[in-house]
N, C-alpha and C positions, 0 to 999 in steps of 0.2 A: 420474442424472447428478450428479456432485459439483459443488459451487459453490466456486470459488476466489476469493480476495480478494488483490489486489496491494498489497504494502507496499513503499514506497520514498520517497525524499525528494521533496517538492513545492517547498517554498520555496527561494529562492536570492537571491543578491545583485542579480541583474538579471532583467528580464522575459525576456530571451533564455535565461538559464539555467533559469528556471521552465518555459519552453516545452520546453527540452531534457529536463527531468525528466518532463514530461507525455508527451513522445514516447517516452521509454524505457519508461515504464509502459504506454503504449499498445502498444508492440511486444511486451512480455511478455504483455499481455492477449490479443493475437492468437495468440501462440504457444500459450497454454493453451486458448483456444477450439479451435485446431486439434488439440490433444491430447484433446479430448472433454469439457472442463470447461465449465460455465457460469461466466462470469467477471464479477466486480465490480471495476472499476478506478476507485477514488475520485478519482484524478487527472483522469479524464475527466468524472466526475459533477459536479464543481464547478470545472472548469477556468476559471481566470481570474476567479473570483468575488471575488477579493481585494478586501476593503474593503466589498463589498456586503452581506456577512453576516459576523458576528463569527467569527474563527478558531475560538474555543471551540465554537461551535455546529456548525461543519462537522466538527471533530474528534470531538465527541460523537456526531454523526450517523453518521460513518464507523465508529466503534466499535460502534454499535448495529447497523449493517449487517453488520459483520464477525462479530458474535456468531452470526449465522444461517448462516455459511459452514462448509463442511466442512474447508477447508484454506486456508492463506495462503501466498503466494509472496513471498519476501523478495528484494528487488533489492540489488545493490551500492550502497554509499553510505549505507545505513541508519544507520550509526554517528553521523553528523552531523545526524540528523533527530530532533528531539524527538517529533514525531508518530509516526514509524516506531517509535521506541523504545517509546512507549506502546502502540502496536498490538501489537508483539511481546510485551510483557509480558502484555497481555490475552489474546493467543492462547495463551501458555504457561499462564497461570492457568486457562484454559478447556479446556486439553488439545486444542486445535485442531491438526491436522497442520500442520507447517511444512516447506515446500520452500525450500531455499536455491538461488537462481539462481547461476550461475558468479560467483565473487568475493564473494558475500554473506557467507559464513563467520560464522555465529553463534557467539559465545562463550557462556559461561554467563550467560544473561540472566534466569534465574529469581530 
């Protein structure tokens, strides 16, 4: 079984928008579980930990988890997310398979 990692925006201007980002990532995770992947959804792993743990620690931990995955799934909206951009660069540098969800459209990020 391949392991997929979900990449997409987490942070937002309001808590409501953060929750919406989490829900979008959760829906993508469910979709890929149904496709036969084991899925890591970092949005769910540290949902609403904001302020309890430094962002840098969470982002570093997420990258460490992603390094062990076979593929990443990139969600729309990644362009405006520094965390997503960093994860995509890491995936590219490690030659991890990248799946673009509808509307994600990766440009040359290498």
